[in-house]
N, C-alpha and C positions, 0 to 999 in steps of 0.2 A: 354686222353682216358676216364677218369672219367666223364668229361662233356658230351661226346658222349653217354655213357651208361645212364647217368641221363636224358639226353634229350630224348633218345629213351623210357625210362621208363615213362617220363612225357607225351609223345605222346601216349603211350599205355594206361596210366591212363585216359587221355582225351578221347581216343577212347572208353574205357569202359563206361565212362559217356555218350557219344553220343549214343552208342549202347543201353544203359539202357533207355534213352529217346525215341529212335526209337522203341524199344520193347514195351514200354508202349503206345506210340501213335498208333502203329500198331494194338494192341489188344483192344484199348479203345472202338472202335465202336462195337465190338462183345460182350462186357461184358453185363451181365444183369444189370438192374437198381439197384439191391441190391447185393453187394459183401461182402465177409468176410473181415473184417479189423483187426481182432485180433484172434490169435490162442492160445489155452492152450498148455501146455508142451507135451501133447499127440498128438498134431497136429489137434485137432478138433476146428472148428470155434466157438468162444464164443461171438463174437460181429460182427454185420453187419452194413454197411453204404452205402451211395451213391457211385456210381462208380467214382465220382470225387476224392475219397480218393486214387484211384490208382496213383495219381500224388504226393502223400505225400512222398514216399521214393525217387523218382527221385529228388524232391526238396531238401530233406535232403542230398542226394548224391552230389548235386551241391554246397550246402553250405559247406559241408565237403571238397570238392575239392578246394574251394576258401580259406578255413581256412588252409588247408595243404599247398597250394601254398604260402600263406602269411608266414607261419612258415618256409618254405623252403627258401624263399627270405630273411628272417630275423631270422636266427638261434639263434642269441644272445637273442631273446625274449623268447625262449623256456625254460621250466623248466627241468633242468638236474638233475639226481640223484647224481651226483658228482660235486664238485667245478671245474669250468672251469679255467684252467691256461694256460699260454703260451705254456707249454710242451704238454698238452693233448688236446688243442683246436681243432686241425685239425682232430685228431682221433675221438673225441666226436662228432664233427659236421658231419663227414662222417657217423658215426653210426646212428645219428639222421636222416640224409637225406635219407639214405638207408631204415631205419625202417619206416619212414613216407610214403615213396613210396610203400613199401610192405604192410603196414597196410591199405592203401587206396585200394589196389587190394583186400585184404581179405574182407574189409567192402563192397566194391561194389559187390563182388561175393555173400556175404551173403544177401545183399539187392536184388540182381537179383534172387537168389534162392527163397527168400520169395515172390517176385513179381510173379515169374513163378508159385509158389505153390498157391498163392492167385487166379491167373487167372484160373488155372486148377481146383481148388476147387470150383470155381463159377459155374462150369458146372457138376462136379462129386464129391460128398462128400467122395468117397472111394479112392481118389488118395492120394499118399504119396509124401512128399517133395523129390526132387532128392538128396539132401544132408540133413541128419538129423541136427536139430538145435544143438544137443550136439557136433557133429563133428565141426560145424562152431565155436562154442564158444571155444572149446578146441584148435582150430587152432590159435585163437587170443591169448589165454592164453599162448600157447606154444611159439608164437612169442615174447611175452613179456618176458618170461623166457630167451630166447636166447639173447634178447637185454640187459637185466640186466647182464647177464654173460659177454657179450662183453664189456659193459660199465665198469664192475669191472676189467676186464683184462687190458683194456687200460686206467686205472685211471691215 
């Protein structure tokens, strides 16, 4: 059952990556020659660049997907906050595999939110991000807290 759930999760994560590339390619032609490439914490663009920079986050997402896939295939290479023993190996690997899959979803959603905001801001400086950056950062921090608690419980 665990393998079926993880396989579905992996397909979903790959689908997110494909959707991200599709979204970027779909909107690339309509972008102006100069787009915002960096925002301050208030959401105002403070650096601009060529529209080719719109491919930066999909490339980073692809690299992360490959890194996470490698870590999932070779869990013994990961750095765990507790010592891995014969008694806790299965539980710790399960926590790590679940966390990495969930973390990839969060990262891709943050990247897609930023990409969407960058594209919309290119045409209207008064738009707001669909999800505030603080919410995105807190979701990642919250997931880390949950993982550390689970790791401690199944030490």
